[in-house]
N, C-alpha and C positions, 0 to 999 in steps of 0.2 A: 504494500500500500504506500502510495506517495505521500510524503509529508506536505501539509498545506503551509504555504508561506504566509506569515502574518503581514497584514497590510495596516499601515498606520495612516490615517487620514489627517492631513494637515488642516488646521482650521482655515476657514475662508479668510483671505486677506482683508484688511481694513478697507472699507469703501469710504471715499471722501468726495463730497460734492463741494465745489468752490464757486462762489458768485462774487462779483465785484459790482457794487453800487456807487463806485467812484471812478473817475477817469484814469487816475494814476494807478499803475500796478507795479509797485516797487519790489514785489516778490513774485517769481514765476509760479504758476499753478503747480508745476511738478515739485517745487520746493515746499509749497504749502502741504501737498499730499505726503511728502517725506516726513515733514515735521509732525503732522497728525499721526501718521503710522508709527513713528518712533515713540511718541508720547503715549499712544494707545498701548503699544507693546509694554512699555515701562510701567504703565498703570494697570496691566492685566486685562485689558480689553482689546487685544490684538485682532479680533475678528469683527469688531463693531463697525457701524456705519455712522459717520459724522458729516455734518454740513457746516461749512465755514463761509460766512458772509462778511465781506469787507465793506465798511461804511464810513461816512464822515462823522466828525465829532457831533454835529448837529443831530444826525439820525440816532447815534448811540445815546446821546443825552435824552432824546425823546423816549427811546426804549427803556432807559434807566428810570426815568420818571414814571412811565406807564406800568412797568412790571415790578420795580423795586421801590417805588415812591421816593425816589431821590433824583432830582433834576440836574445833578452835576454831571460834568463830563467825566468819562472813565475810559479805560483802554480796551477791556474785553468784558462781555457779558455772556454767560453760558445758560442754556436751557436744557435740563435733563428731560428727555422725552420718554424715558423708560425703555424697556427691552421688547416692546411690541414688534412683532414681525411686520415687514412691509414698509418700514420707514427708518429714518436715522434715529439713533439712540440719544443723540445730542446735537444741539446747534450752538455755534459760536458766532457772535457778532463782534467784529474787531474794528477798532478805529484806526484808519490809515493816517488821519490828521494827528492823532495823539502820538503814534509811532514816530512820525516826522519830527514833531516838537520835542519829544523826550530824547530822541537820538541826537538832535542838534544840541540840546542842553547838556547831554553827557559826552558829546563828541564821538558817538558811536555810529554804526550804520543803521539806516532805516530798515533794511531787510532783516537784520538780526533782531531788531526791536519787534518787528512784526512776527518773526518766528518765535520769539520769546512769548508774545501774547497768545499765539496759537498753542504752543506747548503748555503754557500755564492753564489755558482754558480746557484743554483736553485732560490734563491731570486732574483738574477739578471734577470733570465729568467721570473720571475713573475713581473718584472717592477721596482724593487728596484735599486737605484743608489747610488754610494758611492763617487761621485766627489765633490759635494757641501757639506759644513760642516753639515748642518742640515740633509740632506738626509743620509749622512754617519753615523751620530749619530743614526738615526732611524734604519738604516740597522744593525749596530752593536748591538743595543738593541734587535732587532729581532733575530739575530744570537745567542746571549747569551740565549735568551728565548728558542729557539728551541733546542740548545745544552743541556740546563738544562732539558728540556722535555725528551731528549734522555738519560739522566743520566750522562752526562759529567760535571764534576766539572769545575768551572771557574778557569782557569790557567793563570790569568793575562789578559792584554789587547789583543784584537784581532787586528792583524796587516795585512794590505794588501797594 
């Protein structure tokens, strides 16, 4: 009798939808997808589906006010949509304007700043938290590791 070979099914790769609601695209869609996938794997959701929408400060402030009752400008907002089949498990809305301003302030690159916001948002959707000191340190360490994996040099501390 012939022995059966064990087959190991690889999990489905992370699906990433990218949309731009601004004219400027300082980060290529392929790099956005790489950032999402790397952060999702790091966060233990390597086969999930995410949607990333790049917006202006004005649009993100509107969403911030509508959903979190805070009208101030921010860098990234995430929405956990659950694990229902047939749609993304999470949406990220990322401010291109904020990335440009913060990168200029810090002397870093806008592309790296946007990648940081994407990684940060995906890690939140994977269960990371940055409110308590210990959790924040772990999240920052994971952000730096993922950014290094993506080829972004460390440009100082990560602020949120």
